[in-house]
C-alpha positions in Angstrom: 84.3 164.8 -43.0 83.4 168.3 -44.1 83.4 171.3 -41.9 81.1 173.4 -44.0 78.8 172.2 -46.9 76.9 174.4 -49.3 73.6 172.9 -50.5 71.9 174.7 -53.4 68.2 174.0 -53.6 65.5 174.8 -56.1 62.3 173.1 -54.9 60.9 172.7 -51.4 60.7 168.9 -51.8 64.5 168.6 -52.1 65.4 170.7 -49.0 65.0 168.1 -46.3 66.5 165.1 -48.2 69.5 167.2 -49.3 70.1 168.5 -45.7 69.7 165.0 -44.3 72.3 163.6 -46.8 74.7 166.5 -46.1 74.4 165.9 -42.4 75.8 162.4 -42.8 79.0 163.9 -44.2 79.3 166.7 -41.8 81.9 167.1 -39.0 80.5 167.1 -35.4 80.6 170.9 -35.2 80.0 171.4 -38.9 77.6 173.8 -40.7 75.3 173.4 -43.7 74.5 176.5 -45.8 71.4 176.2 -47.9 71.3 178.5 -50.9 68.3 179.3 -53.1 69.1 181.4 -56.2 66.2 183.2 -57.8 67.1 182.9 -61.6 66.1 186.5 -62.5 66.7 190.1 -61.5 63.5 191.5 -63.0 60.9 193.1 -60.9 58.2 192.3 -59.9 59.1 188.6 -60.5 62.0 188.8 -58.0 59.5 190.1 -55.4 57.1 187.2 -55.9 59.9 184.7 -55.9 61.4 186.2 -52.8 58.2 185.8 -50.9 57.8 182.3 -52.1 61.3 181.4 -50.9 59.8 181.1 -47.4 58.7 177.6 -48.5 62.4 176.8 -48.8 63.8 178.7 -45.8 61.3 177.3 -43.2 61.9 173.6 -44.1 65.6 174.3 -44.0 65.4 175.5 -40.4 63.0 172.7 -39.5 65.3 170.0 -41.0 68.3 171.4 -39.2 66.5 171.4 -35.8 65.3 167.9 -36.3 68.8 166.6 -37.2 70.5 168.8 -34.5 72.8 170.4 -37.1 73.4 174.1 -37.8 71.7 175.1 -41.0 71.9 178.7 -42.4 69.6 179.4 -45.3 70.4 182.2 -47.9 68.4 183.6 -50.8 70.0 185.4 -53.7 68.8 186.7 -57.1 70.9 186.3 -60.2 70.6 185.3 -63.8 73.9 183.3 -63.6 72.9 180.6 -61.1 76.1 178.5 -61.2 78.1 181.7 -60.8 76.1 182.7 -57.8 76.6 179.3 -56.2 80.3 179.5 -56.8 80.4 183.0 -55.3 78.6 181.9 -52.2 81.0 178.9 -51.9 84.0 181.2 -52.1 82.5 183.8 -49.8 81.7 181.4 -47.0 84.8 179.2 -47.5 82.9 175.9 -47.9 84.6 172.5 -48.1 82.0 170.9 -50.3 79.0 171.7 -52.5 76.2 169.1 -52.5 73.5 169.3 -55.2 71.3 167.4 -57.6 71.7 167.2 -61.4 69.3 169.9 -62.7 69.1 172.8 -65.1 68.4 173.5 -68.8 70.7 171.4 -70.9 69.5 173.1 -74.1 70.7 176.6 -73.1 73.2 178.2 -75.6 75.3 179.3 -72.7 77.3 176.2 -71.6 78.0 177.7 -68.1 74.4 178.8 -67.3 72.9 175.8 -69.2 73.3 173.2 -66.5 73.8 174.2 -62.9 75.7 171.1 -61.9 77.9 171.1 -65.0 78.9 174.7 -64.3 79.7 174.1 -60.7 81.5 170.8 -61.4 84.1 172.4 -63.7 84.7 175.7 -61.8 84.4 175.0 -58.1 87.6 175.2 -56.0 85.9 173.0 -53.3 84.8 169.3 -53.6 81.6 168.9 -55.5 79.1 166.1 -54.9 76.2 165.4 -57.2 73.4 163.1 -56.2 70.7 161.3 -58.1 67.1 161.2 -56.9 67.4 157.6 -55.6 70.3 158.6 -53.4 68.0 161.2 -51.8 65.3 158.7 -51.2 67.5 155.9 -49.9 66.9 155.0 -46.3 69.5 152.2 -46.1 72.9 151.6 -47.8 73.7 147.9 -48.0 77.1 148.5 -49.5 79.2 151.2 -51.1 80.5 150.5 -54.6 83.5 152.4 -56.0 84.0 151.9 -59.7 87.3 153.1 -61.2 89.0 152.8 -64.6 92.4 153.0 -62.9 94.4 150.3 -61.2 92.9 151.5 -57.9 90.5 154.1 -56.7 91.9 157.5 -55.6 92.5 157.9 -51.9 90.0 160.8 -51.6 87.2 158.7 -53.0 88.0 155.8 -50.7 88.0 158.1 -47.8 84.6 159.3 -48.6 83.4 155.7 -49.2 84.7 154.7 -45.8 83.0 157.6 -44.1 79.7 156.8 -45.7 80.1 153.1 -44.8 80.8 153.9 -41.2 77.8 156.1 -40.9 75.7 153.4 -42.6 76.3 151.0 -39.7 79.5 149.5 -41.1 78.4 148.8 -44.7 81.1 147.1 -46.7 83.0 149.0 -49.4 83.6 147.2 -52.7 86.0 148.7 -55.4 85.1 147.8 -59.0 88.2 148.0 -61.2 87.3 148.2 -64.9 90.1 147.7 -67.3 91.7 145.5 -70.0 93.2 142.1 -69.4 96.5 142.1 -67.6 98.5 138.8 -67.4 100.5 140.2 -64.5 97.5 140.5 -62.3 95.2 137.9 -60.8 91.5 137.7 -61.5 90.4 138.8 -58.1 92.5 141.3 -56.1 91.0 140.1 -52.8 89.7 141.7 -49.6 91.0 143.8 -46.7 89.9 146.0 -43.8 90.5 149.7 -43.4 92.2 151.1 -40.3 88.8 152.1 -39.0 87.4 148.5 -39.3 85.4 148.9 -42.6 85.6 145.7 -44.8 86.9 146.5 -48.2 86.7 144.0 -51.1 88.2 144.4 -54.6 86.7 143.2 -57.8 87.9 143.3 -61.4 86.0 143.4 -64.6 87.9 143.0 -67.9 86.7 144.6 -71.1 88.3 144.9 -74.6 90.2 148.2 -75.0 88.0 149.0 -78.0 84.9 149.1 -75.7 86.7 151.0 -72.9 87.6 153.6 -75.5 84.0 154.4 -76.3 82.9 157.1 -73.8 79.2 156.5 -74.4 79.6 152.9 -73.1 81.2 153.8 -69.8 77.9 154.3 -67.8 76.8 150.9 -69.1 80.0 149.2 -68.1 79.9 150.7 -64.6 76.3 149.5 -64.1 77.3 146.0 -65.4 80.0 145.8 -62.7 77.6 147.1 -60.0 74.9 144.6 -61.0 77.3 141.7 -60.2 77.5 143.1 -56.6 73.7 143.5 -56.4 74.0 147.3 -56.5 74.3 149.6 -53.5 75.4 153.3 -53.3 77.5 153.9 -56.4 80.3 156.4 -55.8 81.8 157.6 -59.0 84.6 160.0 -59.5 87.0 161.6 -62.0 89.0 159.0 -63.8 90.4 161.1 -66.6 93.7 159.3 -66.6 92.0 156.3 -68.1 89.8 158.1 -70.6 90.2 160.9 -73.1 89.2 164.1 -71.3 87.2 164.5 -68.1 84.9 161.7 -67.1 82.4 163.7 -65.0 80.7 165.6 -67.8 77.1 166.5 -68.0 76.4 163.9 -70.6 78.1 161.1 -68.6 76.2 162.0 -65.4 72.8 162.3 -67.2 73.3 158.9 -68.8 74.4 157.2 -65.6 71.7 158.8 -63.5 69.0 157.9 -66.0 70.0 154.3 -66.2 71.0 153.5 -62.7 68.5 151.5 -60.6 70.4 152.4 -57.5 71.6 155.5 -55.5 74.5 157.3 -57.2 76.9 159.9 -55.8 79.4 161.6 -58.1 82.5 163.2 -56.5 84.8 165.8 -58.1 87.8 166.6 -55.9 89.1 170.1 -55.7 91.5 171.0 -58.5 
């Protein structure tokens, strides 16, 4: 699906799981670029961190060899970590950036304060943010696609279909969350994609007053997902149904913290 994916890493423990997940979204001749940004330019700390980065570079090469995919590691030093990630993405012309939700949310600088937040709102490529359960998942029973619109965007459905195909044909279930509409039935039904993936559609109706409370949206999504016995939850930008962007740092933190299942957040290119 993606020709070139940039994977920013911070800890050795996340290198192999992130590369493994990225490889499931990679084109046959695709490439994964692993980037570690040392968050300082002060000597001798940079020197120490640079030497320690071998514990990230070596696992990256080993994971690539084990999965038979091309992996190119890179180490940089900068105080602006999100900015350095974005610069690497632009320099190498990546199609997607895959990362976990991490960083210091209490920083006074909103751009540096949270790595994923800065990348989400400034990247010109697709951005995918994973929770820890998604990294640890060894099986995907179903792909759940919640949306606050009448139907999920085509780009999100394309990603869901690709994940489903690579998960041995797991079904895709869209979860439409909205207010009651007398013109529509209670259950939109089921279908099959052109590539043979079974796609079912479910609707959950909530009062407009509840849907208008942004802090309740993660809870509503998880309620709908629980009815389908959970699965990989693929969330995306539904700003047309809410006031302002949905994929904010606060929304993702609340959803990731409460979700008992793997979660993947997709922000399409602007």
